[in-house]
C-alpha positions as CSV (number, residue, x, y, z in Angstrom):
1,M,-0.1,0.1,0.1
2,R,1.3,3.5,-1.0
3,S,1.9,5.9,1.8
4,K,1.0,9.1,-0.1
5,K,-2.0,9.7,-2.8
6,L,-0.6,9.7,-6.4
7,L,-1.9,12.3,-9.1
8,L,-1.2,10.8,-12.9
9,T,-1.2,13.8,-15.2
10,V,-0.9,13.2,-18.6
11,D,0.0,15.1,-22.0
12,A,-2.8,14.3,-24.2
13,P,-1.6,16.0,-27.3
14,S,2.0,14.5,-27.0
15,L,0.7,11.0,-26.6
16,L,-1.9,11.5,-29.6
17,H,0.5,12.7,-31.8
18,R,2.8,9.8,-31.0
19,S,0.0,7.5,-31.3
20,H,-1.0,9.0,-34.9
21,H,2.4,8.4,-36.4
22,A,2.8,4.8,-35.1
23,R,-0.7,3.6,-35.6
24,A,-2.3,5.4,-38.4
25,E,-1.3,2.3,-40.8
26,T,-3.9,0.2,-38.8
27,G,-6.6,2.3,-40.1
28,L,-8.6,1.5,-37.1
29,R,-12.2,3.2,-36.7
30,D,-14.6,3.5,-34.0
31,R,-18.2,1.8,-34.5
32,S,-19.2,5.3,-35.9
33,G,-16.7,4.7,-38.7
34,R,-14.4,7.7,-37.6
35,P,-10.7,7.3,-37.2
36,A,-9.9,6.5,-33.8
37,W,-5.9,5.1,-34.0
38,A,-4.7,8.0,-32.0
39,L,-7.4,7.7,-29.8
40,H,-6.9,4.3,-29.1
41,G,-3.1,4.6,-28.8
42,M,-3.4,7.0,-26.4
43,L,-6.0,5.4,-24.4
44,R,-4.0,2.0,-24.4
45,Q,-1.1,3.9,-22.9
46,I,-2.7,5.5,-20.3
47,L,-4.0,2.1,-19.2
48,E,-0.6,0.6,-19.1
49,A,0.4,3.5,-17.3
50,I,-2.4,3.3,-14.7
51,D,-1.9,0.0,-14.3
52,R,1.8,0.7,-13.6
53,F,1.2,3.6,-11.1
54,Q,-2.2,2.9,-9.7
55,P,-3.0,6.3,-9.2
56,D,-5.7,7.8,-7.3
57,A,-6.7,10.5,-9.9
58,V,-5.7,11.2,-13.4
59,L,-5.9,14.3,-15.1
60,F,-5.4,15.5,-18.6
61,G,-3.9,18.5,-20.1
62,L,-5.1,19.6,-23.6
63,D,-3.8,22.4,-25.8
64,D,-6.2,25.2,-26.9
65,R,-6.2,24.9,-30.5
66,T,-8.0,27.9,-31.1
67,A,-5.7,30.6,-29.0
68,S,-2.3,30.9,-27.7
69,V,-0.6,33.5,-25.2
70,R,2.5,32.5,-26.4
71,A,2.0,32.8,-30.1
72,D,0.5,36.3,-29.2
73,R,3.6,37.2,-27.8
74,Y,5.8,35.5,-30.1
75,P,4.3,35.1,-33.7
76,E,7.1,32.6,-34.8
77,Y,6.4,30.2,-31.6
78,K,6.2,26.8,-33.2
79,A,6.5,28.0,-36.7
80,G,7.9,25.5,-39.3
81,R,6.2,22.5,-38.0
82,A,4.7,20.3,-40.7
83,P,0.7,20.8,-41.3
84,K,-1.0,18.3,-39.0
85,D,-3.0,15.4,-40.9
86,P,-6.7,16.2,-40.9
87,A,-7.3,13.0,-39.3
88,L,-5.1,13.7,-36.3
89,I,-6.9,16.9,-35.9
90,E,-10.0,15.1,-35.9
91,Q,-8.9,13.0,-33.3
92,L,-7.5,15.7,-31.3
93,G,-10.8,17.5,-31.5
94,R,-12.4,14.5,-29.8
95,A,-9.8,13.6,-27.0
96,G,-11.8,15.6,-24.3
97,A,-15.1,14.2,-25.3
98,L,-13.5,10.8,-25.0
99,L,-12.0,11.4,-21.6
100,D,-14.9,13.1,-20.2
101,A,-17.3,10.0,-21.4
102,L,-14.9,7.7,-19.0
103,G,-15.3,10.1,-16.0
104,L,-11.8,10.9,-16.3
105,A,-10.7,14.7,-15.9
106,A,-9.5,16.7,-18.5
107,M,-8.6,20.4,-19.0
108,T,-7.8,22.8,-22.1
109,P,-6.6,25.8,-20.2
110,P,-7.8,29.0,-22.4
111,G,-5.0,30.3,-24.6
112,L,-2.6,27.6,-22.7
113,E,-1.1,24.3,-23.1
114,A,-1.0,20.8,-21.7
115,D,2.2,21.5,-20.1
116,D,0.7,24.6,-18.5
117,V,-1.8,22.0,-16.9
118,N,1.4,19.7,-15.9
119,A,3.1,22.6,-14.1
120,S,-0.1,23.3,-12.0
121,A,-0.4,19.5,-11.4
122,A,2.9,19.4,-9.9
123,T,1.9,22.5,-7.6
124,W,-1.2,21.0,-6.6
125,A,0.2,17.6,-5.6
126,E,2.6,19.4,-3.3
127,R,0.3,21.6,-1.9
128,H,-2.2,18.7,-1.3
129,G,0.5,16.2,0.0
130,W,0.4,13.9,-2.8
131,E,2.7,12.8,-5.1
132,C,2.9,13.1,-9.0
133,V,3.7,11.6,-12.3
134,I,3.6,13.3,-15.4
135,V,3.4,11.2,-18.6
136,T,4.7,12.8,-21.6
137,S,7.2,12.4,-24.5
138,D,8.0,16.3,-24.4
139,R,11.2,17.4,-22.6
140,D,9.3,20.9,-21.4
141,S,8.0,19.0,-18.4
142,F,11.5,18.2,-17.0
143,A,11.0,21.4,-15.5
144,H,8.6,20.2,-13.0
145,I,10.8,17.1,-11.7
146,S,11.2,17.2,-8.1
147,D,11.1,15.3,-4.6
148,H,7.6,14.9,-5.0
149,T,7.0,15.0,-9.2
150,Q,8.6,12.6,-11.4
151,V,8.3,12.5,-15.4
152,L,7.7,9.4,-17.4
153,R,9.0,10.2,-20.6
154,L,7.7,8.1,-23.4
155,I,10.2,6.9,-26.1
156,N,10.1,4.0,-28.5
157,G,9.2,1.1,-26.7
158,G,6.0,2.2,-24.7
159,I,5.3,2.8,-21.4
160,N,7.4,0.0,-19.7
161,A,10.4,0.8,-21.5
162,S,10.2,4.5,-21.0
163,P,12.7,6.3,-18.3
164,L,10.9,7.6,-15.3
165,L,12.8,10.7,-14.2
166,N,13.5,11.9,-10.8
167,P,15.7,14.5,-9.8
168,A,18.7,11.9,-9.3
169,R,18.1,10.3,-12.6
170,L,17.7,13.7,-14.8
171,Q,21.1,14.7,-13.1
172,T,22.5,11.6,-14.4
173,M,21.1,11.7,-18.0
174,Y,21.6,15.4,-18.7
175,G,24.0,16.6,-16.3
176,V,21.6,19.3,-14.9
177,A,20.0,19.6,-11.3
178,A,16.2,19.2,-11.6
179,E,15.9,23.2,-10.3
180,H,17.9,24.5,-13.1
181,Y,16.3,22.7,-16.0
182,L,14.1,25.6,-17.0
183,E,17.4,27.8,-17.3
184,Y,19.0,25.0,-19.3
185,A,16.3,24.8,-21.8
186,A,16.3,28.6,-22.0
187,L,20.0,28.9,-22.6
188,R,20.0,26.0,-25.3
189,G,16.7,27.1,-27.1
190,D,14.2,24.5,-28.2
191,A,14.2,24.0,-32.1
192,S,10.8,22.2,-31.8
193,D,9.2,25.4,-30.7
194,N,11.4,27.3,-33.1
195,L,13.1,29.0,-30.1
196,P,16.9,30.0,-30.7
197,G,19.1,29.3,-27.7
198,V,21.6,32.0,-26.6
199,A,24.1,31.8,-29.4
200,G,27.1,29.7,-29.1
201,I,25.8,28.0,-25.8
202,G,24.5,24.4,-26.7
203,E,23.4,21.5,-24.2
204,K,26.9,20.9,-23.3
205,S,27.9,24.3,-22.4
206,A,24.7,25.0,-21.0
207,A,24.9,22.0,-18.8
208,L,28.6,23.1,-17.6
209,L,27.8,26.3,-16.9
210,L,25.0,25.8,-14.7
211,E,26.6,22.8,-12.6
212,A,29.7,24.9,-12.3
213,A,28.6,28.7,-11.7
214,G,24.6,28.6,-11.5
215,P,21.9,29.7,-10.8
216,M,21.8,32.1,-13.8
217,A,20.9,35.3,-11.5
218,A,24.1,34.8,-9.9
219,V,25.9,34.5,-13.2
220,W,24.5,37.6,-14.6
221,A,25.2,39.3,-11.8
222,D,29.0,38.3,-11.9
223,L,29.1,39.3,-15.5
224,E,27.3,42.7,-14.6
225,H,29.8,43.3,-11.6
226,A,32.9,41.8,-12.1
227,G,33.2,41.2,-16.0
228,G,32.1,37.4,-15.5
229,V,35.8,36.6,-14.0
230,N,34.3,34.3,-11.3
231,V,31.9,32.4,-13.6
232,A,34.8,31.7,-16.1
233,A,37.3,30.5,-13.4
234,A,34.1,28.3,-11.8
235,I,33.9,27.0,-15.5
236,D,37.5,26.2,-15.7
237,D,38.0,24.7,-12.4
238,W,35.2,22.4,-12.8
239,S,35.8,21.5,-16.6
240,L,39.7,20.6,-15.7
241,E,38.3,18.4,-12.5
242,Q,36.2,16.6,-15.2
243,G,39.4,16.0,-17.5
244,G,38.2,18.8,-20.0
245,R,39.8,21.9,-21.0
246,R,39.3,25.8,-20.1
247,V,36.6,26.9,-21.8
248,G,35.3,29.6,-19.1
249,A,36.5,32.6,-21.5
250,G,34.5,31.5,-24.1
251,V,31.3,30.9,-22.4
252,V,31.6,34.4,-20.7
253,Q,32.1,36.1,-24.0
254,R,29.1,34.5,-25.4
255,L,27.0,35.3,-22.4
256,S,28.4,38.7,-22.6
257,A,27.3,39.3,-26.2
258,P,24.3,42.1,-27.2
259,G,21.1,40.3,-26.9
260,A,22.3,37.2,-24.8
261,R,20.7,38.1,-21.5
262,E,17.4,39.1,-23.1
263,R,17.4,35.8,-25.3
264,F,17.9,34.0,-22.1
265,D,15.0,36.1,-20.3
266,F,12.7,35.8,-23.3
267,N,12.9,32.2,-23.2
268,V,12.5,31.7,-19.7
269,A,9.0,33.4,-20.2
270,I,7.8,31.6,-23.1
271,M,9.1,28.1,-21.8
272,S,7.7,28.8,-18.0
273,G,4.3,26.7,-17.2
274,R,1.7,28.3,-15.3
275,D,1.7,26.6,-12.0
276,D,-1.8,28.3,-10.7
277,L,-4.5,27.1,-12.5
278,D,-7.4,26.4,-10.9
279,L,-7.7,22.6,-11.7
280,P,-11.0,20.3,-11.8
281,L,-9.9,18.1,-9.1
282,T,-12.0,17.6,-5.9
283,P,-10.6,14.4,-4.0
284,D,-12.7,15.0,-1.2
285,V,-16.1,14.4,-3.5
286,P,-16.3,10.7,-4.3
287,G,-17.4,10.1,-7.7
288,T,-16.0,13.4,-9.4
289,P,-13.9,13.3,-12.6
290,G,-10.7,12.0,-12.4
291,L,-10.9,10.0,-9.4
292,L,-10.4,6.3,-9.5
293,P,-11.9,3.8,-9.4
294,L,-14.4,4.3,-12.2
295,D,-17.9,3.3,-12.8
296,P,-17.2,-0.5,-14.6
297,P,-20.8,0.0,-17.0
298,R,-19.5,3.1,-18.1
299,V,-16.1,2.2,-19.0
300,S,-17.4,-0.9,-20.8
301,R,-19.7,1.5,-22.7
302,V,-17.4,4.1,-23.9
303,V,-14.4,1.9,-24.5
304,A,-16.3,-0.5,-26.6
305,H,-16.9,2.3,-29.1
306,L,-13.4,2.4,-29.9
307,N,-14.0,-1.3,-31.5
308,V,-11.0,-3.3,-29.7
309,E,-12.3,-5.7,-27.4
310,A,-8.9,-6.3,-26.0
311,T,-8.7,-2.7,-24.7
312,R,-12.2,-2.8,-23.4
313,Q,-11.0,-5.6,-21.1
314,L,-8.0,-3.9,-20.0
315,A,-9.9,-0.9,-19.3
316,L,-12.4,-2.6,-17.1
317,R,-9.6,-4.2,-15.2
318,V,-7.4,-1.2,-14.7
319,L,-9.9,1.7,-14.3
320,T,-12.3,-0.2,-11.8
321,E,-9.9,-1.4,-9.2
322,P,-9.0,0.6,-6.4
323,P,-5.8,3.0,-6.3
324,G,-2.4,1.8,-4.9
325,S,-3.3,3.8,-1.6
326,Q,-6.2,1.8,-0.7
327,A,-5.0,-1.5,-1.9
């Protein structure tokens, strides 16, 4: 029996995109004849995650596809991405209704994205004394990793082959402390969102900088008041200890270049997830959306519409059992 309650929060668009590309060749359609392969893939992965983690509640974040506060501020946000397949767009539009029909909690924050729901879920879990697991294929959620929040990053191979990242594992894999990940991302940029990083600062130099001299508030202060002498020395000392070479002066030169600080600050603002959303979770009211277990006849009826009997049976087993904190 788990001592703390667990919130599983899901980046639904991330899973839908992955499932669409992985399963489109199946041509699966629901009982109404509509495309269903992405919806089925998303649901299947979530059932496997619920089976693995046995959460007390499940929350799905969805992107607002009609407005974006980030694109309003930065019109080039996510520019250059290939147009979405109409079949994927159609399934993205139906995801919320499917989850609502099952009795799970889904949230589309106006003008925002699933990652904002993830950020708020991590904050909500800490405030309520719960643990949190974020399920996503997107690295943005690494910024929310902490002692109470882990990220299951989906990769090829599915739920059971995907890494579950906590602060220690994030440090091992990326060389970045969890509390510095947002700054690391802002330094290196994000090509998938069309956000350039600080010129000349890549993943390796960003990780080295933060490990040796971070946080960035201290780095910028040293650049302003001491010309970066202490930052350069800290980087060189750390690099030499690790068997590398002196690179501190070069890093300081790039950080001191015109526009570097502005680019970093802009990226932090765009990349930061909103952590203050009012989530549709009321754990003190049994039977409200998102709380497990769910109603068996309801689960059977809704999942049967996707036309895959094995998934209906899995959903009945997984979604109608008591969570791990009650086992």
